C-alpha positions in Angstrom: -150.6 -68.0 -63.8 -148.0 -65.8 -65.5 -146.2 -67.4 -68.5 -142.5 -68.3 -68.3 -140.4 -65.7 -70.1 -137.4 -66.3 -72.3 -135.4 -63.3 -73.5 -133.4 -63.7 -76.7 -130.8 -61.1 -77.0 -127.3 -60.3 -78.1 -124.7 -59.3 -75.5 -124.4 -55.8 -74.1 -128.0 -55.0 -75.2 -129.4 -53.6 -72.0 -131.2 -56.9 -71.5 -130.1 -57.0 -67.8 -132.3 -54.0 -67.2 -135.3 -55.6 -68.9 -134.7 -58.9 -67.0 -134.4 -57.1 -63.7 -137.6 -55.2 -64.4 -139.7 -58.3 -65.3 -138.2 -60.2 -62.3 -139.9 -57.6 -60.0 -143.2 -59.2 -61.0 -142.3 -62.4 -59.1 -140.3 -64.3 -61.7 -137.8 -66.9 -60.5 -134.2 -66.3 -61.7 -132.6 -69.3 -60.2 -130.8 -70.0 -56.9 -128.0 -67.7 -58.0 -127.4 -65.2 -60.8 -124.2 -64.3 -62.6 -122.5 -61.1 -61.5 -120.0 -59.0 -63.5 -119.7 -55.3 -62.7 -123.4 -55.6 -62.1 -126.1 -58.2 -61.6 -126.9 -59.7 -65.0 -130.0 -61.5 -63.6 -128.9 -64.6 -65.5 -129.6 -67.9 -63.9 -126.0 -69.2 -63.1 -126.9 -72.8 -63.8 -128.5 -71.9 -67.2 -125.3 -70.0 -68.2 -123.1 -72.9 -67.2 -125.3 -75.4 -69.1 -125.4 -73.1 -72.2 -121.6 -73.0 -72.2 -121.5 -76.8 -72.0 -123.9 -77.1 -75.0 -121.7 -74.8 -77.1 -118.6 -76.6 -76.2 -120.2 -79.9 -77.1 -120.9 -78.4 -80.5 -117.3 -77.5 -80.9 -117.6 -73.8 -80.0 -115.8 -72.2 -77.1 -117.5 -68.9 -76.2 -114.9 -66.5 -74.8 -117.0 -63.3 -74.9 -120.0 -61.7 -76.6 -117.9 -60.2 -79.4 -116.6 -63.5 -80.8 -116.8 -64.1 -84.5 -117.9 -66.4 -86.1 -121.1 -67.1 -84.2 -122.1 -70.5 -83.0 -123.5 -73.0 -85.5 -127.2 -73.7 -85.1 -126.8 -76.8 -87.2 -124.1 -78.2 -84.9 -126.1 -77.4 -81.8 -129.0 -79.2 -83.3 -126.8 -82.3 -84.0 -125.6 -82.2 -80.3 -129.2 -82.2 -79.1 -129.7 -85.6 -80.9 -126.6 -87.3 -79.5 -126.0 -85.9 -76.1 -127.4 -87.4 -72.8 -129.9 -84.7 -71.9 -130.9 -86.0 -68.5 -129.0 -83.2 -66.7 -130.7 -80.6 -68.8 -134.1 -82.1 -68.2 -133.5 -82.0 -64.5 -132.6 -78.3 -64.8 -135.8 -77.6 -66.7 -137.8 -79.5 -64.0 -136.2 -77.4 -61.3 -137.3 -74.2 -63.2 -140.8 -75.6 -63.7 -141.0 -76.2 -59.9 -140.6 -72.5 -59.5 -142.9 -71.1 -62.2 -143.1 -68.5 -63.5 -139.4 -68.5 -64.3 -137.3 -66.1 -66.5 -134.3 -67.0 -68.7 -131.8 -64.6 -70.1 -128.4 -65.3 -71.5 -126.9 -64.1 -74.8 -126.0 -67.7 -75.7 -129.7 -68.5 -75.8 -130.0 -67.0 -79.3 -128.2 -70.2 -80.3 -128.8 -72.8 -77.6 -132.5 -72.3 -77.6 -132.5 -74.7 -80.6 -131.2 -77.3 -78.1 -133.6 -76.5 -75.3 -136.7 -76.9 -77.5 -136.4 -80.7 -76.9 -137.3 -80.3 -73.2 -139.0 -77.0 -72.6 -142.8 -76.7 -73.0 -143.0 -73.5 -75.1 -146.8 -73.5 -74.8 -146.2 -72.1 -71.3 -143.6 -69.6 -72.4 -143.5 -66.2 -74.1 -140.5 -64.8 -75.8 -139.1 -61.3 -75.8 -136.5 -60.4 -78.5 -134.3 -57.6 -77.0 -132.0 -55.7 -79.3 -130.2 -52.4 -79.1 -129.2 -49.6 -81.5 -125.8 -50.4 -83.0 -124.2 -47.0 -82.4 -125.5 -47.0 -78.8 -124.0 -50.4 -78.1 -120.7 -49.6 -79.8 -120.3 -46.2 -78.0 -120.9 -47.8 -74.6 -118.4 -50.6 -75.3 -115.7 -48.2 -76.3 -116.3 -45.4 -73.8 -116.4 -47.9 -71.0 -113.3 -49.7 -72.3 -115.0 -53.1 -72.6 -113.8 -54.2 -76.1 -111.9 -52.5 -78.8 -114.0 -53.8 -81.6 -114.7 -52.2 -85.0 -118.3 -51.1 -85.4 -118.7 -53.2 -88.6 -117.6 -56.3 -86.8 -120.1 -55.5 -84.0 -122.8 -55.2 -86.7 -122.1 -58.7 -87.9 -122.5 -60.0 -84.3 -125.8 -58.1 -83.9 -127.2 -59.4 -87.2 -126.2 -63.0 -86.3 -128.1 -62.8 -83.0 -131.1 -61.2 -84.6 -131.3 -63.7 -87.4 -130.9 -66.6 -85.1 -133.6 -65.3 -82.8 -136.1 -64.6 -85.6 -135.3 -67.9 -87.2 -136.2 -69.7 -84.0 -139.5 -67.8 -83.2 -140.7 -68.1 -86.8 -139.8 -71.8 -87.1 -141.4 -72.7 -83.8 -144.4 -70.4 -84.1 -144.1 -69.1 -80.5 -145.5 -65.9 -79.1 -142.9 -63.1 -79.1 -142.6 -59.4 -78.6 -139.8 -57.3 -80.1 -138.2 -54.5 -78.0 -135.1 -52.4 -78.1 -133.4 -50.9 -75.2 -133.9 -47.5 -76.7 -137.7 -48.1 -76.7 -137.5 -49.1 -73.0 -135.7 -46.0 -71.8 -136.9 -43.3 -74.2 -140.6 -44.4 -74.1 -140.7 -46.2 -70.8 -144.4 -45.8 -70.0 -145.5 -47.2 -73.4 -142.9 -50.0 -73.3 -143.9 -51.1 -69.9 -147.6 -51.0 -70.9 -146.8 -53.2 -73.9 -144.8 -55.7 -71.7 -147.7 -55.8 -69.2 -150.2 -56.6 -71.9 -147.9 -59.2 -73.4 -147.1 -61.3 -70.3 -149.9 -60.2 -68.0 -147.9 -58.4 -65.4 -148.5 -55.1 -63.5 -145.2 -53.4 -63.7 -144.8 -49.7 -63.3 -142.3 -46.9 -64.1 -141.2 -47.1 -60.4 -140.1 -50.7 -61.0 -137.9 -49.6 -63.9 -136.4 -46.8 -61.9 -135.5 -49.3 -59.1 -133.4 -51.3 -61.7 -132.1 -48.6 -64.1 -130.2 -45.7 -62.6 -129.6 -43.9 -65.9 -131.8 -41.1 -67.2 -135.1 -41.9 -68.9 -136.8 -40.3 -71.9 -133.6 -39.9 -73.8 -130.9 -42.2 -75.2 -128.1 -43.3 -73.0 -125.2 -42.1 -75.2 -125.2 -38.7 -77.1 -123.7 -37.8 -80.4 -120.8 -36.3 -78.5 -120.2 -39.6 -76.8 -120.2 -41.3 -80.2 -117.5 -38.9 -81.4 -115.5 -39.5 -78.2 -115.8 -43.3 -78.8 -114.4 -42.9 -82.3 -111.4 -41.0 -81.0 -110.8 -43.5 -78.3 -111.1 -46.4 -80.7 -108.5 -44.9 -82.9 -106.2 -44.5 -79.9 -106.8 -48.2 -79.0 -106.2 -49.4 -82.6 -103.2 -47.3 -83.5 -101.7 -45.9 -80.3 -101.9 -49.1 -78.2 -101.9 -51.7 -80.9 -99.0 -53.6 -79.4 -100.7 -54.1 -76.0 -104.4 -54.1 -76.5 -106.0 -57.5 -77.1 -108.5 -57.3 -80.0 -111.3 -59.9 -80.1 -111.0 -62.8 -82.4 -112.4 -61.9 -85.8 -112.5 -65.3 -87.4 
């Protein structure tokens, strides 16, 4: 029996590619998954419940570039006072479809809530991160968010710290991976994933999910330079009409 897999990741990290890849090994993603411009492979019910958990802790998650990050302490307090029957029912639904796969950027923080009802002995964790410049370049070039790179760095570090805090505190089995590892060294990365969770994924499975080029980074130095120019245009040329994310 394959272990359940929980991916802890920040937003816009390439984790949808990883999730789609692992799902090809027969993992259950839920009755429905969240769609944006693409399939995120995120269990829709999980995302909705995670948003409720954050709201109960006093945090209203607008998007993945919000600062400050959610409070782990407040989320822990919520787990002690909230009626968790609805959350237990969701976990039971997932367990009825084992092996299941969870991925949602909010999990970096809400996982401290879920530990009350998920049997982590049947789970393995993957910590998925991405190179800061690669993330920022993609966000600016694609026009997602006009966010300064130093602010994005804070968000990344918060996610990383929360994730490592959790796996170290709980003593769970985890494997660290970056999106750059996955696409620049796909054979080695897939082999490591297979060894970690016992799957038999192949490079063909990755190509079925990821349409970009392999064996090189997604964004070039030229793209990074274009992103800097475009950000300056956002910040100074369109400052009266571009909505900048909340910086706290």
